[in-house]
N, C-alpha and C positions, 0 to 999 in steps of 0.2 A: 769723774773719770771713767768708773768702770761702765757705767752705762753706756759712755760714750763709746767705749771700745765694743762693747756688746752690740749697739746700733751698727757700728761700721761691719761688723763681723755678719749680721743680720743681711746686710745690704750686697755684700760679695757673694756670700753662699751660706747655706744652713750647716752649722757644725755637725759633725757626724758623732761626735762624742761629746758628754757634758763638759763644761769648763773645768779645769782642775780648782780646788781651793788654793788661795794663798798659801806659800809655805809657813808651816808651824801653826796653821788653823786646824782645829780639832771639831769636827761634827759629830754629833749625836742626833741621829734621825734628822728632823727638820731643823734643829737647832746648832748654832755656831757658839762653840765655847769660848767666852773671852777670859775668865779667870776664875782662881779659885777663892771662895769668899768664906769657907770654913771647913772644919775637919774634926772627924772624931775619931774613936777607937779602929772602928770598921767602916767608916764613911767618910766621904769626901762631898763638898757643896760647891757647885760649880755656878757661876754666873754666866747665863747664855741668852741668846736671842734668836727669836723664830725666824729663819732666812727670809720669808714671804711677809709676814705681818708686822715682823721687827718687835714685837711683844719681848720685853725682858722677862725671864725667868731663872729660878734657880732649880738647879738639877742636884738631885742627892743621888750619889754614886756609892751603893752597898756592895763591899766584898763579902758575898755570902761564904766563900770559902773559908773564911776566917772567923765564922759566927757558928757556935754551938746551937743546938737545937732550941734550946730556950730562947736565945736572943734572935734566931731566925723567928720563932713564933711572934717575938715582940715586933719584928719589923713588919711581919704579915697583918698583925693586928693594927698596926699603925696605918698601913695602907687602907684597910677597911674601914677605919674611923674616917680617916680623910675623904673616903669616898662619899660618906653619909653627910659630911657638914658642908653648910652653907653659910657663909656669914662674912660680911666685909672685912672684919679685921683677924679672920683665919686664912692662912695661905690656901688656895685652891689648887687640888691634884688635877692636872691635865692628863697625865699618861704615866702607865707603869711598863 
């Protein structure tokens, strides 16, 4: 349905502004957030999909304002470890 609407818009005139996301849709960068799949004391994990490739991903959102120095260091250490890992059974870090 959306592609038909987009095609029709392109036939009549080029849009001057990007189309607005559907009401209630949250975007983080190139990702459209679908639902919450987990949460911790200082984090939320969201299920999202890349807008172009449609790749399904998990986005971990860390509330850094609620972390003390020790826990913030743990978050940064986790990021560094994930950057170095490459294994089919371990999650892949795409972006920070």
